[in-house]
C-alpha positions in Angstrom: 0.0 0.0 0.0 1.3 3.5 -0.9 2.2 5.6 2.1 1.2 9.0 0.7 -2.3 10.1 -0.3 -3.4 9.1 -3.8 -6.0 10.9 -5.9 -8.3 8.0 -5.1 -7.8 8.4 -1.4 -8.6 12.1 -1.6 -11.7 11.5 -3.8 -13.0 8.8 -1.4 -12.4 11.1 1.5 -14.3 13.9 -0.1 -17.2 11.5 -1.0 -17.3 10.3 2.6 -17.3 14.0 3.7 -20.1 14.9 1.4 -22.3 12.3 3.1 -21.4 13.7 6.5 -21.8 17.3 5.3 -25.5 16.5 4.6 -25.7 14.8 8.0 -24.0 17.8 9.6 -26.5 20.2 8.0 -29.5 18.1 9.2 -27.9 17.7 12.7 -28.1 21.5 13.4 -31.9 21.5 13.8 -31.7 18.4 16.0 -29.1 20.1 18.2 -31.4 23.1 18.7 -34.4 20.8 19.3 -32.8 19.2 22.3 -31.2 22.4 23.6 -34.4 23.5 25.5 -34.1 20.4 27.8 -31.2 22.3 29.5 -28.3 20.9 31.5 -26.2 20.9 28.3 -28.0 17.9 26.9 -27.4 19.1 23.4 -23.7 18.6 24.0 -24.2 14.8 24.1 -25.0 14.9 20.4 -22.3 17.5 19.4 -19.8 14.6 18.6 -21.6 14.0 15.3 -19.7 17.0 13.9 -16.4 15.2 14.4 -17.3 11.8 12.8 -16.1 12.6 9.3 -12.5 12.6 10.5 -12.7 9.3 12.3 -14.7 7.4 9.8 -12.5 8.6 6.9 -9.3 7.8 8.7 -10.5 4.3 9.6 -11.3 3.7 6.0 -8.3 5.3 4.3 -5.7 5.0 7.2 -3.3 7.6 5.9 -1.9 10.9 7.2 -3.9 13.9 6.4 -7.2 12.1 5.8 -8.8 13.2 9.1 -8.0 16.9 8.4 -9.2 16.7 4.8 -12.4 14.9 5.8 -13.4 17.5 8.4 -12.5 20.5 6.1 -14.5 18.9 3.2 -17.5 18.1 5.5 -17.5 21.6 7.0 -17.3 23.1 3.4 -20.2 20.9 2.3 -22.2 21.9 5.3 -21.4 25.6 4.6 -22.5 25.2 0.9 -25.7 23.5 2.1 -26.5 26.6 4.0 -25.2 26.1 7.5 -26.8 28.3 10.1 -23.3 29.0 11.5 -22.0 30.4 8.2 -18.3 30.5 7.5 -17.6 29.7 11.1 -18.1 26.0 10.3 -15.0 26.1 8.1 -12.8 27.3 11.0 -14.3 24.7 13.3 -13.7 22.0 10.6 -10.1 22.9 10.4 -9.6 22.9 14.2 -11.6 19.7 14.7 -9.7 17.9 11.8 -6.4 19.0 13.3 -7.5 17.7 16.7 -8.2 14.2 15.3 -5.2 14.3 13.1 -2.9 15.1 16.0 -4.0 12.0 17.9 -3.6 9.7 14.8 -0.1 11.2 14.3 0.8 10.5 17.9 0.2 6.8 17.1 2.2 7.2 13.9 -1.0 6.4 11.9 -0.6 2.7 12.7 -3.2 2.2 15.4 -6.9 1.8 14.5 -8.3 0.6 17.7 -11.4 1.7 19.5 -9.2 3.5 22.1 -7.3 5.5 19.5 -10.4 6.4 17.6 -12.0 7.6 20.9 -9.0 9.6 21.7 -9.2 11.2 18.2 -12.8 12.1 19.0 -11.6 13.7 22.2 -9.0 15.6 20.2 -11.7 17.0 17.9 -13.7 17.8 21.0 -10.8 19.7 22.6 -10.3 21.7 19.4 -13.9 22.6 19.3 -13.7 23.8 22.9 -10.7 25.9 22.1 -12.7 27.5 19.3 -15.6 28.1 21.7 -13.2 29.8 24.1 -11.9 32.0 21.2 -15.5 32.9 20.4 -15.9 33.9 24.0 -19.3 32.4 24.9 -18.2 29.5 27.1 -15.9 31.6 29.3 -19.1 33.4 30.6 -20.5 30.1 32.0 -20.5 29.4 35.7 -18.0 26.7 36.6 -20.6 24.0 37.2 -22.2 24.8 33.8 -18.9 24.8 32.0 -18.0 21.5 33.6 -21.3 20.1 32.5 -20.8 21.3 29.0 -17.2 19.9 28.7 -18.2 16.6 30.2 -21.3 16.2 28.0 -19.5 17.1 24.8 -16.6 14.8 25.6 -18.9 11.9 26.4 -20.9 12.6 23.2 -17.8 12.8 21.2 -16.6 9.4 22.4 -20.0 7.8 21.9 -20.5 9.2 18.4 -17.2 10.0 16.7 -15.4 7.3 18.7 -17.5 4.2 19.4 -20.2 4.6 16.7 -17.6 5.5 14.0 -15.5 2.5 14.9 -18.3 0.1 14.7 -19.7 1.7 11.6 -16.4 1.2 9.8 -16.1 -2.3 11.2 -19.6 -3.1 9.8 -18.6 -1.6 6.4 -15.5 -3.7 6.3 -17.5 -6.9 6.9 -19.6 -6.1 3.8 -16.6 -5.6 1.7 -17.4 -2.0 0.7 -14.0 -0.8 1.9 -12.1 -3.4 -0.3 -12.2 -1.0 -3.2 -10.1 1.5 -1.2 -8.2 -0.7 1.2 -8.5 -4.4 1.1 -9.1 -5.7 4.6 -6.6 -8.3 5.7 -6.6 -10.5 8.8 -4.2 -7.9 10.4 -6.8 -5.2 9.8 -9.5 -7.2 11.6 -7.1 -7.9 14.4 -6.2 -4.2 14.7 -9.9 -3.4 15.0 -10.3 -5.8 17.9 -7.4 -4.2 19.9 
């Protein structure tokens, strides 16, 4: 397998990202629908905005894929008319970098549930840095800020970590990913780690 990104890798990453861009666009109204419940419940579903990076990386398994996936998904969400405007692009870059950093720490050679969950947390941390930059979370009371960070982290692990991991595992069992990356016995073993 070639180490660098090929045109096919980039195109598949963009296609994955387009699917998630549509989901991201549809996720906004759901996010606002659960917000009235209070206690930062909406943060439990925030992790959906990080999933393009983890899914694309698990499928392609090459450096740069997580970043490209988040930027492409955020761009697609913007083009589809995101209620957050151009801001989604900044978040996409930050969230993609957060996941990419974690995959880089493991030299792009670990594809376990733990690593993917850490990448989800990396994206989560990047989104929180962006929120601090925007200024709105710094005004929260400590208990409310703690609740927000905890809920977003848990949601990130559940959606962009665990769900992404098992989604790709299911795709691999169907053979869909064989077109991009033939799954070997080592691949299945790595997913079980």
